[in-house]
Backbone bond lengths (Angstrom), bond angles and torsions (degrees), N, CA, C in turn:
res aa  C-N    CA-C-N  psi(-1)  N-CA   C-N-CA  omega(-1)  CA-C   N-CA-C  phi
1 X - - - 1.535 - - 1.526 105.31 -
2 X 1.229 119.33 127.90 1.443 122.84 176.97 1.587 106.22 -112.07
3 X 1.427 108.91 164.25 1.474 116.33 -178.84 1.512 103.00 -147.49
4 X 1.369 112.34 139.10 1.436 121.47 170.92 1.523 107.11 -114.90
5 X 1.304 110.83 127.40 1.408 115.70 -178.09 1.652 109.36 -114.96
6 X 1.256 114.97 134.75 1.436 120.04 -172.19 1.519 104.73 -116.17
7 X 1.302 124.05 101.96 1.403 126.75 178.74 1.513 115.77 -81.01
8 X 1.355 117.64 126.72 1.506 120.22 -173.09 1.488 104.67 -143.26
9 X 1.401 117.57 131.41 1.331 120.31 176.38 1.484 110.07 -85.79
10 X 1.290 119.78 -20.97 1.431 124.83 -177.51 1.658 111.57 -84.74
11 X 1.325 111.52 -49.98 1.508 112.35 -173.40 1.520 115.18 -110.87
12 X 1.298 120.32 12.88 1.369 127.15 -176.05 1.578 112.24 77.98
13 X 1.315 117.00 172.31 1.457 118.74 -178.89 1.538 110.03 -83.83
14 X 1.390 107.99 150.53 1.436 118.03 172.87 1.371 112.81 -119.10
15 X 1.342 121.52 151.57 1.465 127.80 176.45 1.512 111.49 -131.32
16 X 1.270 113.59 138.87 1.443 120.29 172.51 1.506 107.66 -131.09
17 X 1.429 115.24 132.82 1.519 113.75 179.85 1.536 107.38 -116.20
18 X 1.305 116.55 161.41 1.414 125.88 177.50 1.554 111.81 -151.63
19 X 1.293 115.24 155.24 1.421 121.73 -178.12 1.591 104.59 -118.19
20 X 1.332 113.32 103.72 1.456 119.49 -175.27 1.453 110.88 -62.10
21 X 1.458 118.62 -47.63 1.397 122.32 177.83 1.522 119.38 -54.10
22 X 1.349 109.62 -42.77 1.566 117.62 176.68 1.577 108.67 -66.44
23 X 1.324 116.23 -39.69 1.468 120.11 -178.33 1.591 107.52 -66.29
24 X 1.255 116.62 -38.93 1.498 118.71 -179.09 1.524 109.13 -67.73
25 X 1.235 123.47 -20.13 1.542 125.11 178.42 1.585 107.55 -86.20
26 X 1.298 115.86 -15.35 1.508 120.93 -179.01 1.420 113.38 98.83
27 X 1.357 122.04 8.58 1.386 122.43 177.21 1.635 109.20 -57.17
28 X 1.339 114.13 121.10 1.394 121.07 -169.96 1.597 113.27 -59.55
29 X 1.370 109.45 -41.33 1.528 114.50 -176.40 1.591 109.11 -66.45
30 X 1.304 114.12 -35.33 1.501 123.48 -174.51 1.547 107.78 -76.20
31 X 1.284 114.89 -36.70 1.489 119.88 178.95 1.514 109.56 -68.15
32 X 1.440 118.23 -41.47 1.450 125.12 174.96 1.440 111.48 -58.17
33 X 1.395 117.99 -37.70 1.452 125.70 -173.16 1.535 107.39 -72.44
34 X 1.421 116.31 -40.23 1.414 116.49 173.89 1.650 114.33 -67.06
35 X 1.202 111.30 -42.15 1.472 119.31 178.22 1.575 111.04 -57.49
36 X 1.383 117.08 -38.21 1.380 124.09 -176.51 1.684 107.91 -75.26
37 X 1.365 114.46 -37.96 1.401 112.31 174.48 1.457 115.14 -73.05
38 X 1.297 119.88 -37.43 1.405 121.09 171.91 1.476 114.01 -57.51
39 X 1.456 119.15 -42.84 1.314 117.51 175.10 1.530 118.91 -64.10
40 X 1.234 114.11 -39.60 1.480 119.75 175.84 1.582 112.48 -63.30
41 X 1.339 112.77 -39.75 1.464 117.53 177.31 1.582 107.39 -63.94
42 X 1.236 123.97 -42.67 1.459 128.11 -174.16 1.572 105.05 -69.31
43 X 1.160 117.56 -47.23 1.469 124.36 177.60 1.506 117.17 -55.53
44 X 1.356 113.42 -46.44 1.445 116.25 173.69 1.440 119.84 -78.84
45 X 1.298 119.40 -24.14 1.406 124.85 170.15 1.491 109.35 -65.16
46 X 1.347 122.34 -45.08 1.307 127.66 179.25 1.505 113.49 -60.88
47 X 1.265 117.91 -29.91 1.480 125.89 170.19 1.464 115.59 -82.96
48 X 1.319 118.56 6.18 1.541 125.30 172.87 1.474 114.37 95.22
49 X 1.301 118.57 -3.89 1.524 114.56 174.96 1.474 117.27 -55.38
50 X 1.386 112.89 148.29 1.436 118.81 178.78 1.546 109.67 -97.88
51 X 1.338 115.46 140.53 1.524 118.79 -172.53 1.540 104.55 -115.10
52 X 1.338 113.35 134.71 1.464 119.13 174.02 1.543 105.84 -125.72
53 X 1.279 115.68 135.26 1.526 119.46 179.97 1.538 103.05 -107.04
54 X 1.384 108.39 136.95 1.477 119.45 -178.15 1.688 108.26 -117.67
55 X 1.304 111.70 132.74 1.495 113.39 175.90 1.550 105.09 -138.56
56 X 1.298 122.01 136.23 1.473 123.93 174.21 1.576 115.02 -47.19
57 X 1.315 116.50 132.24 1.445 116.89 176.82 1.584 114.30 83.46
58 X 1.238 119.31 -5.86 1.450 123.87 -179.27 1.528 111.17 -124.59
59 X 1.383 113.99 155.42 1.362 118.42 174.27 1.579 116.37 -69.13
60 X 1.310 119.52 150.21 1.495 116.83 179.41 1.560 104.79 -61.13
61 X 1.339 110.29 148.25 1.453 114.35 176.31 1.603 111.16 -137.00
62 X 1.289 111.29 130.43 1.491 120.62 -179.19 1.567 102.15 -65.50
63 X 1.385 117.58 142.89 1.396 122.09 -179.19 1.505 112.19 -141.89
64 X 1.289 115.03 140.00 1.522 117.23 171.66 1.446 120.35 -96.56
65 X 1.362 113.55 -7.00 1.514 118.38 179.30 1.574 109.03 -123.64
66 X 1.302 111.44 153.99 1.475 116.64 170.33 1.434 113.48 -67.55
67 X 1.261 119.34 135.16 1.440 125.41 -179.74 1.554 114.84 -123.81
68 X 1.318 114.64 97.93 1.367 121.62 -172.74 1.518 114.48 -57.67
69 X 1.250 115.23 -27.14 1.484 122.92 176.03 1.551 117.75 -82.35
70 X 1.286 115.92 -2.26 1.533 122.47 -179.66 1.571 107.97 -75.36
71 X 1.267 111.22 140.90 1.522 116.08 -179.12 1.614 107.75 -70.89
72 X 1.370 109.26 -40.61 1.574 114.26 179.94 1.550 108.46 -153.36
73 X 1.299 110.55 139.26 1.440 121.82 178.79 1.611 104.89 -121.54
74 X 1.244 118.24 130.70 1.424 121.58 -178.67 1.562 107.04 -119.55
75 X 1.314 119.60 124.96 1.296 120.10 175.74 1.633 111.46 -113.18
76 X 1.312 117.79 140.74 1.376 123.58 -179.57 1.446 113.99 -151.14
77 X 1.401 111.75 149.74 1.450 115.92 -179.29 1.561 114.72 -62.14
78 X 1.312 118.67 146.13 1.414 117.74 -178.84 1.614 109.23 -62.95
79 X 1.424 109.42 150.55 1.493 111.02 175.57 1.493 110.48 -85.17
80 X 1.279 112.26 131.24 1.570 114.63 -178.78 1.450 105.01 -116.05
81 X 1.407 112.32 130.77 1.457 123.96 -176.88 1.502 107.04 -91.95
82 X 1.381 116.26 158.36 1.379 122.68 -177.08 1.471 108.24 -126.41
């Protein structure tokens, strides 16, 4: 099971979950969940959000692409210095 977390100071955090194994078998609901997570990922990246992929036993990794096999992906707005 994967989860996409979109951090937002304005609107609160959003989460979208998907089941990569079920999507791989063609389960319509799981395929739709993957498509929605991918759409949100692309939308937030286009707005400049930073994406970090998390998997158990590994260091966090910045990513430019949606990874359906990731355990968790966190998107957050870039930090702007003043």
